[in-house]
LORO-366678 format. One line per 10 residues: number of its first residue (from 1); their letters; for each residue x, z, y negated of C-alpha. Coordinates in nm, 2 decimals, decimal comma. Example, Ala and Ser with C-alpha at 12.3 -4.5 7.8 and 13.67 -1.06 7.14 Angstrom:
<dotors>
1	as	1,23 0,78 0,45; 1,37 0,71 0,11 $
</dotors>
This chain:
<dotors>
1	xxxxxxxxxx	-10,90 16,29 -10,89; -10,65 16,11 -11,12; -10,37 16,27 -11,30; -10,13 16,13 -11,51; -9,82 16,27 -11,69; -9,49 16,15 -11,79; -9,17 16,31 -11,79; -8,82 16,12 -11,85; -8,51 16,18 -11,69; -8,37 16,21 -12,04 $
11	xxxxxxxxxx	-8,69 16,40 -12,18; -8,64 16,66 -11,86; -8,27 16,70 -11,93; -8,33 16,79 -12,31; -8,61 17,05 -12,21; -8,46 17,25 -11,99; -8,18 17,31 -12,21; -8,42 17,51 -12,46; -8,53 17,73 -12,14; -8,36 18,12 -12,19 $
21	xxxxxxxxxx	-8,58 18,34 -12,06; -8,91 18,97 -10,36; -8,96 18,60 -10,25; -9,30 18,57 -10,04; -9,28 18,25 -9,82; -9,56 18,18 -9,62; -9,28 18,14 -9,34; -9,00 18,37 -9,36; -8,64 18,30 -9,26; -8,34 18,53 -9,35 $
31	xxxxxxxxxx	-8,12 18,29 -9,49; -7,80 18,22 -9,32; -7,47 18,25 -9,51; -7,36 17,89 -9,37; -7,60 17,60 -9,26; -7,83 17,70 -8,97; -7,60 18,00 -8,88; -7,80 18,34 -8,76; -8,15 18,17 -8,89; -8,47 18,34 -8,79 $
41	xxxxxxxxxx	-8,74 18,15 -8,63; -9,02 18,24 -8,87; -9,19 17,91 -8,80; -9,21 17,93 -8,44; -9,34 18,30 -8,39; -9,50 18,36 -8,81; -9,25 18,66 -8,81; -8,94 18,76 -8,88; -8,77 18,71 -8,55; -8,41 18,60 -8,48 $
51	xxxxxxxxxx	-8,35 18,24 -8,36; -8,20 18,41 -8,04; -8,51 18,57 -7,93; -8,75 18,27 -7,98; -8,81 18,09 -7,63; -8,82 17,77 -7,83; -8,62 17,50 -7,99; -8,61 17,55 -8,36; -8,39 17,40 -8,61; -8,37 17,50 -8,96 $
61	xxxxxxxxxx	-8,21 17,28 -9,23; -8,10 17,51 -9,49; -8,05 17,47 -9,86; -7,66 17,48 -9,80; -7,73 17,15 -9,60; -7,98 16,99 -9,83; -7,73 17,06 -10,10; -7,42 16,92 -9,91; -7,61 16,61 -9,81; -7,81 16,55 -10,08 $
71	xxxxxxxxxx	-8,10 16,38 -9,91; -8,33 16,17 -10,12; -8,64 16,20 -9,91; -8,75 16,38 -9,59; -8,66 16,08 -9,40; -8,32 16,13 -9,48; -8,35 16,52 -9,44; -8,42 16,48 -9,08; -8,14 16,25 -9,00; -7,93 16,50 -8,84 $
81	xxxxxxxxxx	-8,18 16,67 -8,62; -8,16 16,61 -8,29; -8,48 16,48 -8,10; -8,63 16,34 -8,47; -8,65 15,98 -8,56; -8,75 15,93 -8,92; -8,88 15,66 -9,11; -8,97 15,41 -8,85; -9,25 15,24 -9,12; -8,97 15,19 -9,36 $
91	xxxxxxxxxx	-8,97 15,27 -9,73; -9,35 15,28 -9,77; -9,45 15,55 -10,01; -9,51 15,82 -9,75; -9,32 16,08 -9,49; -9,30 15,95 -9,14; -9,12 16,10 -8,84; -9,14 16,11 -8,46; -9,04 16,42 -8,27; -8,95 16,42 -7,89 $
101	xxxxxxxxxx	-9,11 16,07 -7,90; -9,45 16,17 -8,04; -9,55 16,08 -8,42; -9,64 16,38 -8,62; -9,64 16,24 -8,95; -10,03 16,36 -8,98; -9,94 16,74 -8,89; -9,66 16,82 -9,16; -9,70 17,17 -9,29; -9,61 17,32 -9,62 $
111	xxxxxxxxxx	-9,55 17,71 -9,68; -9,67 17,72 -9,28; -10,04 17,57 -9,43; -10,13 17,22 -9,30; -10,06 16,93 -9,59; -10,18 16,59 -9,55; -10,37 16,47 -9,24; -10,38 16,12 -9,37; -10,00 16,15 -9,42; -10,04 15,91 -9,74 $
121	xxxxxxxxxx	-9,74 16,07 -9,96; -9,43 16,21 -9,96; -9,25 16,53 -10,08; -9,04 16,61 -10,29; -8,67 16,71 -10,15; -8,57 16,90 -10,42; -8,87 17,14 -10,46; -8,78 17,26 -10,09; -8,56 17,57 -10,02; -8,56 17,45 -9,62 $
131	xxxxxxxxxx	-8,72 17,27 -9,38; -8,79 17,41 -9,02; -8,84 17,19 -8,73; -9,02 17,33 -8,45; -9,01 17,16 -8,13; -9,31 17,11 -7,87; -9,67 17,21 -7,88; -9,76 17,46 -8,19; -10,17 17,43 -8,19; -10,11 17,81 -8,06 $
141	xxxxxxxxxx	-10,04 17,94 -8,44; -10,13 17,63 -8,62; -10,45 17,47 -8,45; -10,46 17,09 -8,43; -10,13 16,93 -8,35; -9,99 16,65 -8,18; -9,75 16,76 -7,90; -9,41 16,69 -8,01; -9,37 16,95 -8,26; -9,40 17,01 -8,65 $
151	xxxxxxxxxx	-9,22 17,04 -8,97; -9,27 17,29 -9,20; -9,14 17,25 -9,58; -9,05 17,58 -9,73; -9,11 17,57 -10,11; -8,86 17,72 -10,36; -9,04 18,02 -10,51; -8,91 18,33 -10,75; -8,62 18,56 -10,58; -8,59 18,78 -10,87 $
161	xxxxxxxxxx	-8,27 18,59 -10,98; -8,16 18,46 -11,26; -8,09 18,11 -11,21; -8,02 17,82 -11,47; -7,91 17,49 -11,34; -7,95 17,15 -11,46; -7,82 16,80 -11,31; -7,83 16,47 -11,38; -7,76 16,19 -11,12; -7,68 15,80 -11,17 $
171	xxxxxxxxxx	-7,64 15,58 -10,88; -7,64 15,18 -10,77; -7,96 15,03 -10,70; -8,08 15,12 -11,07; -8,08 15,51 -10,98; -8,10 15,76 -11,29; -8,24 16,12 -11,20; -8,26 16,44 -11,34; -8,33 16,79 -11,24; -8,34 17,16 -11,33 $
181	xxxxxxxxxx	-8,38 17,50 -11,11; -8,49 17,75 -11,36; -8,58 18,11 -11,24; -8,56 18,48 -11,38; -8,78 18,78 -11,43; -9,01 18,90 -11,72; -8,90 19,27 -11,69; -8,62 19,48 -11,65; -8,73 19,59 -11,28; -8,82 19,25 -11,16 $
191	xxxxxxxxxx	-9,18 19,31 -11,10; -9,28 18,97 -11,26; -9,03 18,69 -11,17; -9,08 18,36 -11,22; -8,91 18,02 -11,13; -8,94 17,62 -11,26; -8,86 17,32 -11,06; -8,83 16,99 -11,23; -8,68 16,65 -11,16; -8,77 16,27 -11,27 $
201	xxxxxxxxxx	-8,59 15,97 -11,11; -8,63 15,57 -11,12; -8,47 15,37 -10,91; -8,45 15,04 -10,74; -8,39 14,91 -10,38; -8,18 14,64 -10,20; -8,51 14,50 -10,10; -8,58 14,25 -10,39; -8,86 14,39 -10,63; -8,89 14,71 -10,48 $
211	xxxxxxxxxx	-8,87 14,97 -10,69; -9,01 15,36 -10,75; -9,03 15,64 -10,98; -9,14 16,00 -10,97; -9,18 16,27 -11,19; -9,22 16,60 -11,03; -9,27 17,01 -11,17; -9,33 17,32 -10,97; -9,36 17,66 -11,16; -9,44 17,94 -10,97 $
221	xxxxxxxxxx	-9,47 18,34 -11,04; -9,43 18,63 -10,83; -9,60 18,94 -10,90; -9,47 19,30 -10,72; -9,83 19,45 -10,79; -9,74 19,78 -10,62; -9,45 19,88 -10,36; -9,68 19,73 -10,10; -9,84 19,43 -10,26; -9,70 19,09 -10,39 $
231	xxxxxxxxxx	-9,86 18,79 -10,52; -9,68 18,44 -10,54; -9,88 18,18 -10,74; -9,77 17,81 -10,65; -9,84 17,49 -10,84; -9,68 17,14 -10,81; -9,78 16,83 -10,99; -9,60 16,49 -10,89; -9,67 16,15 -10,96; -9,52 15,84 -10,78 $
241	xxxxxxxxxx	-9,57 15,50 -10,92; -9,36 15,23 -10,67; -9,38 14,89 -10,50; -9,35 14,89 -10,14; -9,10 14,74 -9,89; -9,28 14,50 -9,70; -9,17 14,47 -9,32; -9,01 14,16 -9,20; -9,13 13,97 -8,89; -8,93 14,03 -8,57 $
251	xxxxxxxxxx	-8,84 13,67 -8,56; -8,54 13,62 -8,80; -8,46 14,00 -8,76; -8,42 14,15 -8,41; -8,50 13,84 -8,26; -8,36 13,48 -8,27; -8,55 13,24 -8,50; -8,52 12,87 -8,48; -8,47 12,84 -8,85; -8,20 13,13 -8,88 $
261	xxxxxxxxxx	-8,18 13,47 -9,01; -8,41 13,63 -9,25; -8,24 13,77 -9,53; -8,35 14,14 -9,52; -8,34 14,14 -9,88; -8,62 13,91 -9,89; -8,96 14,04 -10,04; -9,24 13,86 -9,90; -9,49 13,97 -10,14; -9,57 13,87 -10,50 $
271	xxxxxxxxxx	-9,42 13,98 -10,86; -9,78 13,99 -10,97; -9,81 14,31 -10,73; -9,93 14,62 -10,95; -9,72 14,90 -10,83; -9,91 15,18 -10,62; -9,97 15,52 -10,83; -9,99 15,86 -10,62; -10,05 16,13 -10,81; -10,05 16,46 -10,62 $
281	xxxxxxxxxx	-10,14 16,81 -10,69; -10,11 17,18 -10,51; -10,21 17,52 -10,61; -10,21 17,79 -10,40; -10,11 18,18 -10,35; -9,94 18,42 -10,12; -10,04 18,79 -10,06; -9,89 19,05 -9,87; -10,05 19,38 -9,90; -9,84 19,63 -9,66 $
291	xxxxxxxxxx	-10,14 19,89 -9,54; -9,91 20,13 -9,36; -9,53 20,15 -9,22; -9,68 19,97 -8,91; -9,96 19,73 -9,04; -9,92 19,45 -9,30; -10,18 19,21 -9,41; -10,08 18,84 -9,56; -10,33 18,61 -9,66; -10,20 18,22 -9,79 $
301	xxxxxxxxxx	-10,43 18,01 -9,96; -10,37 17,61 -10,11; -10,57 17,32 -10,21; -10,39 17,02 -10,22; -10,53 16,68 -10,35; -10,39 16,31 -10,43; -10,53 15,97 -10,51; -10,34 15,64 -10,39; -10,44 15,32 -10,62; -10,28 15,00 -10,60 $
311	xxxxxxxxxx	-10,19 14,66 -10,45; -10,04 14,66 -10,04; -9,99 14,38 -9,82; -9,95 14,33 -9,46; -9,80 14,04 -9,31; -10,02 13,82 -9,05; -9,94 13,56 -8,77; -9,61 13,36 -8,76; -9,65 13,00 -8,76; -9,54 12,81 -8,42 $
321	xxxxxxxxxx	-9,24 12,67 -8,65; -9,16 13,03 -8,72; -9,08 12,91 -9,09; -9,38 13,05 -9,26; -9,59 13,38 -9,24; -9,93 13,46 -9,31; -9,98 13,73 -9,55; -10,30 13,99 -9,56; -10,32 14,14 -9,91; -10,51 14,52 -9,97 $
331	xxxxxxxxxx	-10,64 14,69 -10,26; -10,67 15,04 -10,21; -10,86 15,30 -10,39; -10,82 15,68 -10,20; -10,91 15,99 -10,30; -10,81 16,27 -10,08; -10,80 16,70 -10,10; -10,68 16,94 -9,83; -10,81 17,32 -9,85; -10,62 17,50 -9,60 $
341	xxxxxxxxxx	-10,65 17,90 -9,59; -10,43 18,12 -9,32; -10,46 18,52 -9,28; -10,27 18,73 -9,05; -10,24 19,11 -8,97; -9,90 19,16 -8,78; -9,81 19,52 -8,69; -9,53 19,73 -8,48; -9,64 19,92 -8,18; -9,40 20,09 -7,91 $
351	xxxxxxxxxx	-9,54 20,17 -7,56; -9,28 20,30 -7,33; -8,99 20,08 -7,34; -9,19 19,80 -7,51; -9,16 19,73 -7,84; -9,46 19,51 -7,97; -9,45 19,27 -8,27; -9,84 19,19 -8,29; -9,98 18,92 -8,49; -10,36 18,85 -8,53 $
361	xxxxxxxxxx	-10,47 18,54 -8,77; -10,78 18,35 -8,85; -10,69 18,03 -9,07; -10,93 17,72 -9,16; -10,86 17,35 -9,30; -11,10 17,12 -9,46; -10,98 16,76 -9,54; -11,19 16,52 -9,71; -11,12 16,14 -9,77; -11,32 15,87 -9,96 $
371	xxxxxxxxxx	-11,13 15,56 -9,86; -11,22 15,21 -10,05; -11,07 14,86 -9,95; -11,06 14,55 -10,06; -10,96 14,25 -9,89; -10,77 13,95 -10,04; -10,64 13,59 -10,00; -10,29 13,46 -10,07; -10,11 13,17 -9,97; -9,82 13,17 -9,64 $
381	xxxxxxxxxx	-9,48 13,27 -9,73; -9,20 13,10 -9,65; -8,97 13,33 -9,48; -8,63 13,16 -9,59; -8,68 12,99 -9,93; -8,90 13,18 -10,21; -9,18 12,92 -10,33; -9,38 12,94 -10,63; -9,55 13,28 -10,73; -9,93 13,29 -10,62 $
391	xxxxxxxxxx	-10,20 13,51 -10,74; -10,41 13,73 -10,51; -10,73 13,63 -10,50; -10,96 13,99 -10,45; -11,23 13,92 -10,17; -11,53 14,14 -10,08; -11,50 14,51 -9,99; -11,33 14,57 -9,61; -11,38 14,94 -9,56; -11,56 15,17 -9,75 $
401	xxxxxxxxxx	-11,57 15,53 -9,57; -11,57 15,90 -9,59; -11,38 16,10 -9,34; -11,41 16,49 -9,32; -11,17 16,70 -9,09; -11,27 17,04 -9,07; -11,10 17,33 -8,83; -11,12 17,76 -8,79; -10,94 17,91 -8,54; -10,84 18,25 -8,44 $
411	xxxxxxxxxx	-10,50 18,31 -8,24; -10,34 18,62 -8,10; -9,96 18,69 -8,05; -9,76 18,95 -7,90; -9,36 18,94 -7,92; -9,25 19,20 -7,68; -8,89 19,35 -7,69; -8,82 19,51 -7,35; -8,54 19,73 -7,34; -8,24 19,59 -7,47 $
421	xxxxxxxxxx	-8,22 19,28 -7,26; -8,58 19,05 -7,23; -8,79 18,92 -7,47; -9,14 18,82 -7,37; -9,35 18,60 -7,61; -9,73 18,54 -7,54; -9,99 18,37 -7,76; -10,36 18,27 -7,72; -10,58 18,06 -7,96; -10,95 17,95 -7,97 $
431	xxxxxxxxxx	-11,03 17,66 -8,20; -11,35 17,50 -8,32; -11,29 17,13 -8,48; -11,51 16,89 -8,65; -11,42 16,52 -8,70; -11,69 16,32 -8,91; -11,66 15,96 -9,06; -11,94 15,76 -9,24; -11,89 15,43 -9,29; -12,05 15,32 -9,59 $
441	xxxxxxxxxx	-12,05 14,91 -9,53; -12,31 14,95 -9,24; -12,44 15,29 -9,27; -12,33 15,43 -8,93; -12,16 15,78 -8,89; -11,95 15,89 -8,59; -11,92 16,27 -8,58; -11,73 16,49 -8,31; -11,73 16,84 -8,27; -11,50 16,99 -8,02 $
451	xxxxxxxxxx	-11,37 17,34 -7,92; -11,04 17,37 -7,74; -10,81 17,71 -7,59; -10,45 17,67 -7,65; -10,17 17,90 -7,56; -9,85 17,99 -7,51; -9,60 18,20 -7,29; -9,24 18,24 -7,31; -8,94 18,43 -7,23; -8,59 18,51 -7,32 $
461	xxxxxxxxxx	-8,27 18,71 -7,17; -8,01 18,88 -7,38; -7,74 18,82 -7,13; -7,49 18,98 -7,37; -7,18 18,83 -7,54; -7,44 18,63 -7,75; -7,57 18,43 -7,44; -7,98 18,39 -7,43; -8,11 18,15 -7,14; -8,50 18,10 -7,20 $
471	xxxxxxxxxx	-8,81 17,95 -7,05; -9,13 17,88 -7,19; -9,46 17,68 -7,16; -9,70 17,59 -7,48; -10,02 17,37 -7,51; -10,19 17,19 -7,79; -10,47 17,02 -7,88; -10,62 16,69 -8,08; -10,98 16,68 -8,15; -11,10 16,29 -8,09 $
481	xxxxxxxxxx	-11,42 16,09 -8,19; -11,51 15,74 -8,07; -11,79 15,60 -7,83; -11,92 15,81 -7,55; -11,77 15,78 -7,19; -11,99 15,54 -6,99; -12,15 15,83 -6,80; -12,27 15,97 -7,13; -12,06 16,24 -7,10; -11,88 16,31 -7,48 $
491	xxxxxxxxxx	-11,53 16,27 -7,54; -11,30 16,61 -7,52; -10,99 16,67 -7,70; -10,66 16,50 -7,66; -10,42 16,78 -7,46; -10,05 16,81 -7,46; -9,82 17,08 -7,25; -9,46 17,12 -7,25; -9,25 17,35 -7,03; -8,90 17,37 -7,17 $
501	xxxxxxxxxx	-8,61 17,60 -7,07; -8,28 17,63 -7,25; -7,99 17,85 -7,33; -7,87 17,95 -7,67; -7,57 18,11 -7,76; -7,44 18,30 -8,07; -7,08 18,39 -8,11; -7,05 18,75 -8,20; -6,83 18,69 -8,47; -7,05 18,48 -8,65 $
511	xxxxxxxxxx	-6,81 18,15 -8,61; -7,06 17,95 -8,37; -7,43 17,86 -8,24; -7,49 17,65 -7,94; -7,84 17,55 -7,84; -7,91 17,36 -7,53; -8,25 17,27 -7,40; -8,43 17,02 -7,14; -8,81 16,98 -7,15; -9,10 16,83 -6,99 $
521	xxxxxxxxxx	-9,39 16,73 -7,21; -9,72 16,54 -7,13; -10,00 16,38 -7,36; -10,34 16,37 -7,13; -10,68 16,23 -7,24; -10,57 15,95 -7,46; -10,86 15,72 -7,59; -10,88 15,37 -7,52; -11,20 15,13 -7,49; -11,36 15,11 -7,13 $
531	xxxxxxxxxx	-11,24 14,76 -6,99; -11,56 14,72 -6,83; -11,77 14,78 -7,16; -11,59 14,81 -7,47; -11,91 14,99 -7,62; -11,79 15,29 -7,44; -11,48 15,49 -7,45; -11,27 15,63 -7,16; -10,97 15,91 -7,15; -10,73 15,79 -6,88 $
541	xxxxxxxxxx	-10,43 15,77 -7,11; -10,13 15,98 -7,04; -9,77 16,00 -7,18; -9,50 16,18 -6,98; -9,15 16,28 -7,18; -8,88 16,42 -7,04; -8,55 16,50 -7,28; -8,24 16,71 -7,35; -8,11 16,83 -7,67; -7,78 16,98 -7,76 $
551	xxxxxxxxxx	-7,71 17,13 -8,10; -7,36 17,28 -8,18; -7,27 17,47 -8,53; -6,92 17,56 -8,54; -6,71 17,69 -8,81; -6,33 17,59 -8,73; -6,11 17,85 -8,91; -6,15 17,89 -9,27; -6,14 17,52 -9,38; -6,39 17,33 -9,13 $
561	xxxxxxxxxx	-6,76 17,34 -9,05; -6,89 17,15 -8,79; -7,25 17,04 -8,70; -7,31 16,83 -8,40; -7,62 16,70 -8,18; -7,73 16,49 -7,91; -8,09 16,39 -7,76; -8,17 16,19 -7,45; -8,53 16,13 -7,39; -8,70 15,93 -7,11 $
571	xxxxxxxxxx	-9,06 15,85 -7,25; -9,30 15,63 -7,06; -9,71 15,55 -7,09; -9,78 15,68 -6,71; -10,14 15,65 -6,72; -10,33 15,34 -6,89; -10,64 15,10 -6,84; -10,47 14,87 -7,12; -10,18 14,72 -6,96; -9,96 14,98 -7,09 $
581	xxxxxxxxxx	-9,86 15,16 -6,76; -9,44 15,22 -6,76; -9,44 15,10 -7,10; -9,19 15,32 -7,35; -9,41 15,46 -7,67; -9,25 15,29 -7,98; -8,97 15,41 -8,20; -8,83 15,63 -7,90; -8,49 15,59 -7,87; -8,38 15,67 -7,53 $
591	xxxxxxxxxx	-8,04 15,86 -7,72; -7,93 15,98 -8,06; -7,64 16,20 -8,16; -7,50 16,32 -8,52; -7,22 16,44 -8,66; -7,16 16,61 -8,99; -6,80 16,77 -9,07; -6,70 16,95 -9,40; -6,37 16,99 -9,51; -6,30 17,26 -9,78 $
601	xxxxxxxxxx	-5,98 17,15 -9,96; -5,83 17,48 -10,10; -5,61 17,49 -9,80; -5,45 17,18 -9,97; -5,44 17,33 -10,30; -5,77 17,23 -10,43; -6,01 17,53 -10,47; -6,41 17,47 -10,48; -6,35 17,16 -10,33; -6,51 17,00 -10,03 $
611	xxxxxxxxxx	-6,50 16,70 -9,86; -6,80 16,54 -9,59; -6,84 16,32 -9,33; -7,14 16,19 -9,16; -7,22 16,03 -8,88; -7,57 15,92 -8,74; -7,65 15,74 -8,42; -8,00 15,57 -8,31; -8,01 15,39 -7,98; -8,22 15,10 -7,91 $
621	xxxxxxxxxx	-8,64 15,15 -7,94; -8,95 14,97 -7,83; -9,06 14,73 -8,12; -9,38 14,71 -8,00; -9,63 14,84 -7,76; -9,61 14,59 -7,50; -9,25 14,63 -7,52; -9,18 14,25 -7,58; -8,88 14,32 -7,80; -8,64 14,58 -7,92 $
631	xxxxxxxxxx	-8,52 14,75 -8,24; -8,15 14,73 -8,19; -7,95 15,06 -8,21; -7,74 15,15 -8,51; -7,46 15,40 -8,61; -7,47 15,49 -8,97; -7,20 15,68 -9,17; -7,25 15,86 -9,48; -6,97 16,01 -9,69; -6,97 16,35 -9,97 $
641	xxxxxxxxxx	-6,72 16,49 -10,18; -6,80 16,79 -10,41; -6,58 16,98 -10,67; -6,70 17,31 -10,83; -6,49 17,40 -11,15; -6,64 17,72 -11,31; -7,01 17,66 -11,44; -6,95 17,31 -11,37; -6,98 17,10 -11,03; -6,95 16,71 -10,95 $
651	xxxxxxxxxx	-7,06 16,54 -10,66; -7,04 16,19 -10,52; -7,23 16,09 -10,21; -7,25 15,74 -10,03; -7,50 15,66 -9,77; -7,43 15,38 -9,53; -7,08 15,41 -9,61; -7,01 15,05 -9,45; -7,33 14,88 -9,59; -7,47 14,82 -9,26 $
661	xxxxxxxxxx	-7,74 14,62 -9,19; -7,95 14,79 -8,94; -8,34 14,81 -8,87; -8,54 15,16 -8,87; -8,84 15,08 -8,62; -9,12 14,84 -8,53; -9,44 14,85 -8,52; -9,53 14,54 -8,41; -9,41 14,16 -8,38; -9,49 14,10 -8,74 $
671	xxxxxxxxxx	-9,36 14,48 -8,88; -8,95 14,57 -8,82; -8,87 14,79 -9,11; -8,51 14,75 -9,29; -8,30 15,01 -9,30; -8,12 15,15 -9,65; -7,81 14,99 -9,75; -7,52 15,15 -9,90; -7,64 15,39 -10,19; -7,36 15,59 -10,41 $
681	xxxxxxxx	-7,50 15,86 -10,63; -7,29 16,06 -10,86; -7,42 16,42 -10,99; -7,30 16,67 -11,26; -7,45 17,00 -11,25; -7,44 17,29 -11,49; -7,48 17,67 -11,40; -7,55 17,92 -11,69 $
</dotors>
């Protein structure tokens, strides 16, 4: 599917000035007055349950935080969340992140529905109301998921409020941006409400020749058909065009090179490279119907599609003299679509001293991907001295395949409030999943149809004084496809299991929240080639991750807000037939911490003014599967200042305040991603 439209920042700013004119998010969270204070945990339970009654670690990145920190991407938005390492693959045009040591990029949710199993796209942050991070296995409610956790992106939808906000931003590295968030009602009683969110931006990068631009528009409409029935229609259209950052070799960045250090601004592609174009669309609805005072039915549906076309390039082998590197160009032509549906029936019952919040659900997902790749040839590149420009010579087709992933699942959950002191959450799920890949190059097909049962059981003790210790156990599954095992038996799904214990505390005065947790997380049935015969597979691979996390949100007096987090993880491959036993998974820092502090300057005679300072520390990580080198740790400071005067708001954000050179992650010896250098963004907003 090809979709083209053009919306320049200037045109968007002009168009929005001409506009004069009950939310039903898929996952409901009561919005706190301050970041993360008093939020509920709807992503973890698909119901309106307070965080303190949820036996699981759930982080909510609220609209207040997004406005204060002004992240330009999901990578940046997740930077202050404990146990999450984001952007490890570099600025390559798609969202990627690791939770509790597992790559969860392929399992992102949008409004509670699976988004893009291919994870070849980025989601526009300005279109989000909040971001919810659920730690640990989530299959009982969401189906096939890797065991680390899941990120749910909640869209901005009509809220019945009249809102007219336009803003413009300028920054270094050629940044120009315009945005608008407009909403209102079509009638006096608010039965028909609308919202329009739009942005357009263009920017360069600290790496030579790397650049990106985007146009995004997302209209939505909520119709209160009656006191019991409400429908929200959501749509979005986004077009990205970018030249990817190409990762650099480990030799010359994080490891010594006989010829010195590689300039981190060095672009190893060619000026002749055509930008990659990625148009994407999303269209869906959210329906809620209250059957009676006890039971409610919800249905959520979305169709998402995108295409990826353009030139990409990977690095090959480093020469023995460590001076030049081979280059492997790739021409991609991909069309992908995902249809996701979730039906929920929820009700409240009371049996004796137990109040039950019951949830029954049936969901389905179908993902199709048609991928065509051509190879190419390029001369080797000198890592230290740019040479004469070279043209890419396109060669034969290297991949031509169609992939279909389908899943249907039935789930049931009971959230039980026992008296005033105990909460028990129990859930079960049964899934049927299919993974079918047709290789059109050799007309071969690999298909797998698998089923799996998953569950969750947890308990919270409401001890009084805001304290709530908890314990939980949850499982997950991921269908796998490949050659059969040597004894002829088919492959079984990968499994994940986590036991978590923790303590939550909410200050009765609403001034602070604390969440401490310890977890033991295991991934089993990992597929590798049979060492005795590569024509067969084996499933002895296993990983064990053990970790501690702490998050504190505090309001010190009337002037200072603090958010602090730290995470420690001991992650190892505990079983392997590929020589990886005892190795640490890539891009998993042993330690990370963050601090975001906001001081309200009204106490100093500057009403409406805030000053914020952020610190992010990420420890060293394994740079490749064999742990032959480490990506060193780093600490980066961010700064934000805001001033509101009447309808005007002025903001300044500085990421990487000291202009530090650091590395986000490693894939292998030829691919180490360079972190973003100092970025300054000045924004002016107007509300009316």
